[in-house]
Structures are given as structure tokens and as C-alpha cells.
Backbone as ProteinMPNN parsed JSONL, in Angstrom:
{"seq_chain_A": "XXXXXXXXXXXXXXXXXXXXXXXXXXXXXXXXXXXXXXXXXXXXXXXXXXXXXXXXXXXXX", "coords_chain_A": {"N_chain_A": [[29.254, 12.464, 3.573], [26.492, 10.173, 3.888], [24.724, 8.489, 1.549], [21.104, 8.979, 1.069], [18.628, 6.966, 2.264], [17.08, 4.364, 0.426], [13.643, 4.648, -0.941], [11.023, 2.587, -0.426], [8.03, 0.796, -0.852], [5.987, -0.207, 1.742], [3.887, -2.292, 1.81], [3.788, -3.359, -0.77], [6.683, -3.46, -1.807], [7.722, -2.054, -3.845], [10.277, -0.135, -5.003], [11.091, 3.367, -5.191], [12.426, 5.001, -7.879], [14.955, 6.537, -9.028], [14.943, 7.583, -11.693], [12.255, 7.689, -12.22], [8.716, 9.399, -13.266], [8.154, 12.633, -12.551], [5.725, 13.536, -11.562], [4.818, 10.93, -10.915], [6.723, 10.551, -8.673], [6.143, 12.139, -6.787], [3.542, 11.473, -5.81], [4.115, 9.274, -4.205], [3.328, 8.034, -0.575], [3.934, 9.13, 2.557], [4.645, 8.036, 6.323], [4.184, 8.702, 9.703], [4.876, 6.065, 11.96], [4.808, 5.103, 14.983], [7.169, 5.978, 15.671], [8.765, 5.447, 13.265], [9.188, 5.881, 9.856], [7.347, 5.681, 6.947], [6.438, 4.301, 4.246], [4.359, 4.514, 1.138], [3.679, 3.206, -2.198], [2.411, 5.187, -5.154], [0.19, 2.841, -6.097], [-0.286, 1.533, -4.433], [-1.29, 3.255, -2.206], [-3.634, 4.42, -3.613], [-5.438, 2.197, -3.696], [-5.596, 1.719, -0.877], [-6.824, 3.987, 0.175], [-9.295, 4.92, 1.587], [-8.454, 3.337, 3.79], [-6.384, 4.645, 4.818], [-7.288, 7.448, 5.086], [-8.965, 7.158, 6.892], [-7.962, 6.354, 9.247], [-6.889, 3.85, 9.825], [-5.773, 0.806, 11.502], [-2.739, -0.536, 10.155], [-3.065, -3.217, 10.015], [-5.618, -4.033, 9.541], [-5.831, -3.587, 6.93]], "CA_chain_A": [[27.657, 12.215, 3.712], [25.849, 9.277, 3.607], [23.389, 8.545, 0.876], [20.0, 8.798, 1.377], [17.925, 5.705, 2.152], [15.95, 4.3, -0.853], [12.446, 4.773, -0.689], [10.572, 1.408, -0.526], [6.554, 0.806, -0.179], [5.715, -1.027, 2.861], [2.785, -3.062, 1.095], [4.059, -4.093, -1.827], [7.989, -3.38, -1.771], [7.82, -1.064, -5.175], [11.119, 0.894, -4.917], [10.966, 4.631, -5.882], [13.997, 4.798, -8.781], [15.492, 8.326, -9.56], [14.478, 7.981, -12.877], [10.561, 7.784, -12.267], [8.203, 10.406, -13.765], [8.257, 13.324, -11.468], [4.057, 12.967, -10.902], [4.646, 9.711, -9.793], [7.444, 10.377, -7.433], [5.065, 13.262, -5.701], [2.109, 10.726, -5.421], [4.329, 8.337, -3.056], [2.382, 8.771, 0.448], [4.678, 8.798, 3.692], [3.465, 8.503, 7.326], [5.1, 8.158, 10.668], [4.003, 5.657, 12.633], [5.834, 4.465, 16.438], [8.461, 6.709, 15.014], [9.131, 5.075, 11.868], [8.721, 6.37, 8.54], [6.667, 4.295, 6.098], [6.437, 4.784, 2.934], [3.147, 3.899, 0.248], [3.871, 3.648, -3.679], [0.974, 5.594, -5.654], [-0.885, 1.982, -6.162], [-0.825, 0.812, -2.567], [-2.001, 4.297, -1.578], [-4.953, 4.655, -4.108], [-6.046, 1.351, -2.809], [-5.897, 1.816, 0.415], [-7.229, 5.554, 0.445], [-10.244, 4.893, 2.363], [-8.11, 2.817, 5.422], [-5.542, 5.969, 5.438], [-8.103, 8.51, 5.752], [-10.286, 6.461, 8.405], [-6.677, 6.124, 10.271], [-7.1, 2.428, 10.384], [-4.29, 0.364, 11.892], [-2.316, -1.509, 9.037], [-3.266, -4.983, 9.981], [-6.786, -4.217, 8.737], [-6.028, -3.606, 5.403]], "C_chain_A": [[27.45, 11.128, 3.364], [24.855, 9.399, 2.728], [22.107, 8.316, 1.481], [19.198, 7.277, 1.291], [16.835, 5.446, 1.001], [14.67, 4.251, -0.233], [11.348, 3.542, -1.038], [8.927, 1.144, -0.072], [6.598, -0.633, 0.587], [4.379, -2.282, 2.846], [3.495, -3.778, 0.021], [5.848, -4.37, -2.068], [8.359, -2.776, -2.895], [9.381, -0.068, -4.412], [10.854, 2.133, -6.01], [12.516, 4.848, -6.522], [14.228, 6.809, -8.763], [14.832, 8.497, -11.1], [12.906, 7.872, -12.838], [9.99, 9.466, -12.491], [7.821, 11.305, -12.575], [6.943, 13.622, -10.911], [4.34, 11.921, -10.348], [5.443, 9.702, -8.481], [7.007, 10.965, -6.213], [3.992, 12.323, -5.405], [2.866, 9.816, -4.56], [3.773, 9.2, -1.902], [3.34, 8.355, 1.702], [3.5, 9.037, 4.928], [4.5, 7.867, 8.505], [4.4, 7.549, 11.683], [4.777, 4.905, 13.696], [7.004, 4.932, 16.254], [9.251, 6.243, 13.71], [8.731, 5.672, 10.803], [8.685, 5.306, 7.772], [6.351, 4.999, 4.857], [5.152, 3.973, 1.909], [3.307, 4.045, -1.024], [2.137, 4.338, -4.001], [-0.21, 4.531, -5.724], [-1.591, 1.755, -5.222], [-1.601, 2.207, -1.761], [-3.614, 4.558, -2.292], [-5.811, 3.389, -3.508], [-6.702, 0.98, -1.867], [-6.388, 3.292, 0.688], [-8.505, 5.514, 1.741], [-9.529, 4.302, 4.073], [-7.183, 4.031, 5.594], [-6.317, 6.919, 5.767], [-8.707, 8.298, 6.919], [-9.051, 5.924, 9.626], [-6.972, 4.689, 10.728], [-5.816, 1.566, 10.524], [-3.754, -0.417, 10.586], [-2.988, -2.815, 9.085], [-4.814, -4.574, 9.755], [-7.047, -4.181, 7.429], [-5.861, -4.672, 5.001]], "O_chain_A": [[28.151, 10.76, 2.421], [24.034, 10.296, 2.914], [22.007, 7.485, 2.384], [19.236, 6.588, 0.272], [15.906, 6.212, 0.744], [14.559, 3.848, 0.925], [10.802, 3.69, -2.132], [8.653, 1.32, 1.115], [7.038, -1.726, 0.23], [4.077, -2.989, 3.808], [3.704, -4.979, 0.191], [6.218, -5.466, -2.491], [9.565, -2.922, -3.094], [9.298, 0.559, -3.356], [10.541, 2.032, -7.197], [13.549, 4.863, -5.852], [13.612, 7.843, -8.501], [14.293, 9.534, -11.489], [12.454, 8.099, -13.961], [10.56, 10.474, -12.073], [7.203, 10.796, -11.639], [6.944, 13.986, -9.736], [4.126, 11.871, -9.137], [5.101, 9.109, -7.458], [7.25, 10.63, -5.054], [3.471, 12.662, -4.343], [2.003, 9.32, -3.836], [3.663, 10.426, -1.902], [3.503, 7.142, 1.833], [2.402, 9.595, 4.949], [5.306, 6.944, 8.384], [3.499, 8.12, 12.298], [5.463, 3.982, 13.256], [7.962, 4.291, 16.686], [10.289, 6.771, 13.311], [7.576, 6.081, 10.922], [9.443, 4.338, 7.716], [6.056, 6.182, 4.69], [5.097, 2.748, 2.022], [3.085, 5.218, -1.325], [1.089, 4.118, -3.394], [-1.368, 4.897, -5.52], [-2.802, 1.721, -5.005], [-2.388, 2.061, -0.826], [-4.597, 4.838, -1.607], [-6.832, 3.634, -2.867], [-7.74, 0.334, -1.724], [-6.142, 3.613, 1.851], [-8.378, 6.199, 2.756], [-9.921, 4.68, 5.177], [-7.248, 4.488, 6.735], [-6.097, 7.384, 6.885], [-8.931, 9.124, 7.804], [-9.284, 5.257, 10.634], [-7.263, 4.423, 11.894], [-4.907, 1.65, 9.698], [-4.662, -0.976, 9.971], [-3.415, -3.357, 8.066], [-5.27, -5.678, 10.051], [-8.056, -4.557, 6.834], [-5.972, -4.902, 3.797]]}, "name": "protein", "num_of_chains": 1, "seq": "XXXXXXXXXXXXXXXXXXXXXXXXXXXXXXXXXXXXXXXXXXXXXXXXXXXXXXXXXXXXX"}
């Protein structure tokens, strides 16, 4: 069985670690765009919450 791929923020490059606080680990946001799974760290998700809710394409952020 292969190890799961690490979760990396597509905006800033931050990596979710196994030792992260459980509340912080739950705050990561995932989305599927064009068949690819993308992740946002809590800081980037908070910064772009209106863009996410408005479903704006990433290039407008």
C-alpha cells in the first residue's frame, strides 16, 4: 500500500503535517477543479473566503 500524498496549499506551498493541531488540520479547504484535487491552508482560505464563496476562478485572486 502506498503512502498518501502530502497535502500542500496551492497558494502558498504550506504543507499540512501529521503533528498539526487537530483544529488546524480540519480548517484546510479542498476543492476539485478540472478533475484535480486542490488544497488551501487555513490562512489562504481565510484570506480568499469571498473569492471561494463567489466561485471566482483562481486567476482573479
